[in-house]
N, C-alpha and C positions, 0 to 999 in steps of 0.2 A: 505494500500501500503505500508508504513511502517513498518509493523509487519512483512510483507514478506520479506522486506529489511533486516529487523533483525535478520530471522532466520540468511539467508546467512552471514550476519556478525559475529554472536555469534561465527561463528567456523572463528575466525580472521587467516587468509592467505595472502599473498600478493596480490593475486589478491582479495580478500575483504578489501584488506586496501587500493589499488591504487581504487575501486571500491566508497571505503568510501572520499576518497582524492577529488575523482573527484565531488563527490555528494555536500560534502559540505567545503571542501578548501576555494573557495572564502568569504564565512558567516564568518567562521574561520579567517581565514588575513582579510577581513576588523574589524573585529571586535579587535584583536590584535592591528590593525594600530588606529582604534579609542580610543582604552583605552592606546597608547603607544604613538600617534605621528610618532613614528616615522618608516619607511619601512622595515629599515631594519630588524629592532626588531621584527618587525610583521614577517616578514620570518621565523626568529629565533623562533619565540612562537610557529607559528603556525607548523611547523616542529616536535618543541619540544611535539606540545597536539597532534599530531596522532601517534606521539610513545609513547608514555603515552597511550590514547585508545587503540593502540595494545595490549601492556602489560599486560594493567587495562581491557580491555574488560568485561571481568569475574564479576566486580565488579558491570556492569552496572544491574541495580534493573530493569527496564523499569518502574519507579516510573513517568518518567518525558519522553520527547519524546528524541529521541537518539539527537538530533539537540538540543535540550535543555541542554544536558550531556556535548558535546560535548563542549558548551560554558560555561558552569562552569567549563571545564579544561583550557579552554582560560583563562577566565576569572582568575583564581586561579595562573595561572601559568603567565599571566601579572602581578598581582601584586608580586610574587614573582623577578620576573624577574626585578622591580621599588624599589623594597627594597635593589635590591645588588647595586652593588659598578660600575660595568656596565653600568648599567643606567643612573649613572650622570653623566658619560661620555661624552653620546650621544646626541647631540645635536634634540631636539623635532622638529617637524617639525608645522606648523598651521592647516593643513588639507591637506586630498589628491584631487587633482581635477578628477571629473570623466571625461573619455575617450568615446569618441565617435562622431558619422559621422551626419550633421546635412544638410538641404536644401541649407544653402548657409552662406554665413560667418557673414550674420548679425544674422541670427538666431541662429548658433552656438556662439556668443557673448552673445546674450539677455541671450539665457539659460544656459551658463555657470557663465554670469556677476550675473543673481537671483538665482542657484544654488548655487554661493558663499556667497553670503548676507545672505539666510538661514542657508547655513552652519556655517560664521561667529556669527549669532544668536543663534543657538543651542551651539556651542561650550563654548559661553558665558554665559551660564547658568550655575550656578553652579553645581558640579559632579552629585548628587544627583538626581536630575533635569534630566539632559544631559543624564545618563545611561538609565534612564529606558524608555527616550521619544525614543532614537535609537534603545531598543530592542524590544519598539513595532511597532516604523515604519518601521524600515529596516529590524527587523527580523521576525517582524509577531508572537512574542511569544504572550501567552495571559497574563493574570494578575497573573494568577496561578504558570503557568513556570516562571513570570518573579519574583513573589516573592520566589519560590524556587530559582531562581539563586542567587540573590542577597541576600537571608537569612531574609527576611522581610516580614512583613503581607501583605497579599490581598488590606486590606484597603488603608496601606501606598502608595501600590504601583498606586492604583487608584486614590490619593490623587495628590501624585507627577506629576502623568502624568495630572492631569485635571491643575495643577500648573504649568507645566511647556508647555502644550499647549496656558493657557491662557499667559505666560513672552513672548512665541512668538509672540504671535497674537498681542501683545501689541508694540512688537519691529518692525511688517511689519506695 
């Protein structure tokens, strides 16, 4: 299915860009928010990612999934923003609460409380553990894709995931 999509995207025009944004926009924004902790900054980064993808579609070699390629652009763009003076002036938020409906106010409260508790535990992890855990759980990337995205060995990804899960389990 992804290869059919890529045939369409390799000729990036306004329609293909819209399709790409519809398909991957939420994942790119969520990852940008995870890396920066600021909604406005995540908006800017997501926009920049799709502009970069539009102009650099020819550099996509197919060695990883298209989603992994976009997340790599997101990561690099977020780190560029982090190094800039602009980010030093932005107040970072601890996390974003998921929105949704629940059957009752009590269930909604309990779900939000439990989710916030887990999110707080994950955000308290050291960055190297936190990032691999989020890429694995939230984005469903394989160990090889995470290794390629972060520029580390696959064995390192496996050990970081194991340690991150153990740390979260101990906290819970």
